[in-house]
C-alpha positions in Angstrom: 3.3 4.9 -5.5 4.0 2.9 -2.2 5.2 5.1 0.2 6.6 4.3 3.7 6.2 7.4 6.3 8.5 7.8 9.4 9.1 10.0 12.2 9.1 9.5 16.5 6.0 9.3 17.8 4.1 12.5 18.1 5.7 13.5 14.8 2.8 14.2 12.9 2.6 11.3 10.7 -1.8 10.0 11.6 -2.1 14.3 10.7 -0.3 14.0 6.9 -1.2 10.4 6.4 -4.0 11.7 6.5 -3.7 14.7 4.2 -1.5 12.6 1.7 -4.1 9.5 1.4 -6.4 12.4 -0.2 -4.1 14.3 -2.6 -3.0 11.0 -4.0 -5.6 8.5 -4.0 -3.6 6.0 -1.6 -4.2 3.7 1.3 -3.0 4.3 4.9 -2.2 1.6 6.7 -1.2 2.5 10.2 -0.5 -0.7 11.8 -1.0 1.1 15.3 -4.7 2.6 14.3 -5.1 -1.3 13.4 -3.8 -2.5 16.4 -5.5 -0.7 19.2 -9.0 -1.5 16.3 -8.3 -4.7 17.2 -7.8 -4.3 21.3 -11.3 -2.5 21.7 -13.0 -5.3 20.0 -11.6 -7.5 22.1 -10.0 -10.0 19.5 -7.4 -12.9 20.4 -5.4 -10.5 18.7 -6.2 -7.7 20.7 -5.6 -9.8 24.0 -2.7 -10.9 23.3 -1.2 -7.2 22.4 -3.1 -5.3 25.2 -0.7 -5.0 28.0 2.2 -4.9 25.0 0.6 -1.5 23.9 0.1 0.4 27.2 3.7 -0.1 27.8 4.9 1.2 25.0 7.0 -1.6 23.7 6.4 -3.0 20.2 4.4 -6.2 19.2 6.0 -9.2 17.5 7.6 -8.7 14.1 5.2 -12.1 13.0 1.7 -10.5 14.2 2.3 -7.2 12.5 3.6 -8.6 9.3 0.2 -10.1 9.0 -1.4 -7.4 9.0 0.2 -5.6 6.5 -0.4 -8.6 4.5 -3.9 -8.1 4.7 -4.0 -4.7 4.0 -1.4 -4.7 1.1 -3.3 -7.0 -1.0 -7.2 -5.6 -0.1 -5.2 -1.9 -1.4 -4.1 -3.5 -4.6 -7.4 -5.3 -5.3 -8.8 -1.3 -5.0 -8.8 0.1 -9.0 -9.4 3.9 -7.5 -6.2 3.5 -5.2 -2.4 4.4 -6.5 -0.7 3.1 -4.0 -0.4 2.8 -0.1 1.4 3.9 2.7 2.6 2.7 5.8 2.6 4.4 9.0 4.3 2.9 11.7 5.7 0.3 9.9 8.8 -1.3 9.3 9.8 -0.6 13.1 12.3 -2.6 13.0 14.8 -4.3 10.6 13.4 -7.6 10.6 10.2 -6.0 9.7 11.7 -3.9 7.3 13.4 -6.9 6.0 10.4 -9.2 6.0 8.6 -6.3 3.9 11.1 -6.3 1.2 10.8 -10.1 1.4 7.0 -9.9 0.9 6.8 -7.1 -1.8 9.3 -9.1 -4.0 6.6 -12.4 -3.5 3.8 -9.5 -4.4 6.1 -7.5 -7.1 5.9 -4.5 -5.6 8.3 -2.2 -4.0 8.5 0.6 -2.4 9.1 4.1 -4.2 9.7 6.8 -1.4 10.7 7.0 2.6 9.2 10.5 4.0 11.1 11.5 7.1 9.2 13.9 9.6 12.0 15.3 12.4 10.5 16.7 15.3 12.9 17.8 18.5 12.5 15.1 20.8 11.0 17.5 24.0 8.5 19.1 21.6 7.0 15.5 21.1 6.7 14.8 25.1 5.1 17.7 25.4 2.6 17.6 22.5 2.0 13.6 22.8 1.3 14.8 27.0 -1.7 17.0 25.9 -3.4 14.4 23.1 -6.5 13.0 24.2 -8.7 10.0 21.9 -12.2 9.2 22.4 -12.4 5.9 22.7 -15.4 5.4 20.1 -14.7 7.1 16.9 -10.8 7.6 18.1 -10.9 11.1 17.4 -7.8 12.9 18.6 -8.0 16.4 20.2 -5.0 18.2 21.4 -5.8 20.0 25.5 -3.4 23.4 24.0 -4.7 24.0 20.5 -7.7 21.3 19.7 -9.0 20.8 22.8 -12.8 19.0 22.5 -15.5 21.6 22.8 -17.1 19.6 25.8 -14.4 18.9 28.9 -13.9 14.9 27.9 -16.6 14.2 25.1 -15.8 13.9 21.7 -17.2 16.7 19.3 -17.7 13.8 17.1 -20.0 11.0 18.4 -20.0 12.0 21.9 -17.9 9.3 23.4 -15.5 9.6 26.1 -12.5 11.3 25.5 -9.2 9.8 27.5 -5.5 9.9 28.1 -4.4 6.7 26.1 -2.3 4.9 28.4 0.6 5.3 25.9 0.5 8.9 25.7 1.8 9.3 29.8 5.4 11.3 29.9 6.7 7.6 31.1 5.4 5.6 27.7 6.4 8.2 25.9 10.1 8.8 26.8 10.2 4.7 26.5 8.4 4.7 22.9 10.9 7.5 21.6 14.0 5.1 23.4 12.8 2.5 21.1 12.1 4.7 18.4 16.1 5.8 18.5 17.4 2.4 18.7 15.0 -0.1 16.5 13.2 2.2 14.3 15.9 5.0 13.0 18.4 2.6 12.1 16.0 1.3 9.5 16.7 4.6 7.2 20.4 3.1 6.9 18.9 0.3 4.9 16.8 1.9 2.7 19.9 4.0 1.8 22.0 1.0 1.2 18.5 0.0 -0.6 18.8 3.1 -2.7 15.0 3.9 -2.0 15.0 7.5 -1.8 14.6 9.3 1.2 13.0 12.4 2.1 13.4 14.8 5.5 10.9 17.0 6.6 10.9 19.4 9.6 7.8 17.9 10.9 8.0 20.8 14.1 6.5 23.9 11.2 2.6 24.6 11.2 0.4 21.4 9.8 0.4 22.8 6.3 3.6 24.1 5.5 4.9 20.2 6.9 2.1 19.5 3.9 3.6 21.0 1.2 6.8 20.6 2.2 6.5 16.2 1.6 4.0 17.3 -1.7 7.0 19.2 -3.0 9.4 16.7 -2.4 7.4 13.6 -4.0 6.7 15.3 -7.3 
């Protein structure tokens, strides 16, 4: 089963992806994680996209598609996995069309799209309170799940910071980009008759997970 997980920044895609990964034996392919890892590691790609990520703009299609191509190939070579789940891709119509071409080349397909719907104001409040460990990338929230020691990761002791793309002005820009460039992709998948499941992402985490599982059964 191959899924695409949609939703605005802060809709809870990462949290739900971690759960769906275990329940359905899927590889969680997050372009955001892949790109941020490249920045932390100081690779050529990381240096290239660092300023773009910090501003909340989108990385070019060819760079992201290459990451996806490699990740999907590794997943399909792993017999313990039943499929993959894309989180943060596609974000533009060009990416969606390129992904379709890539899957046709490999004889694959998208079996379903899950969309997490969350109110814009709630997203800004949620992301503004988010903090991330610079070492292991563990995620905290100052209002609901703060680190036990201020500024220190519970898991590894690394520094916990507010990412530049979680600052209010950048969040607002990211949401504008999502509405303008990403949401229209759903119409593309509807026209291609890919099943689309819309879930209220503003509910409790367990309720959202249950709703997604029910939709995919």
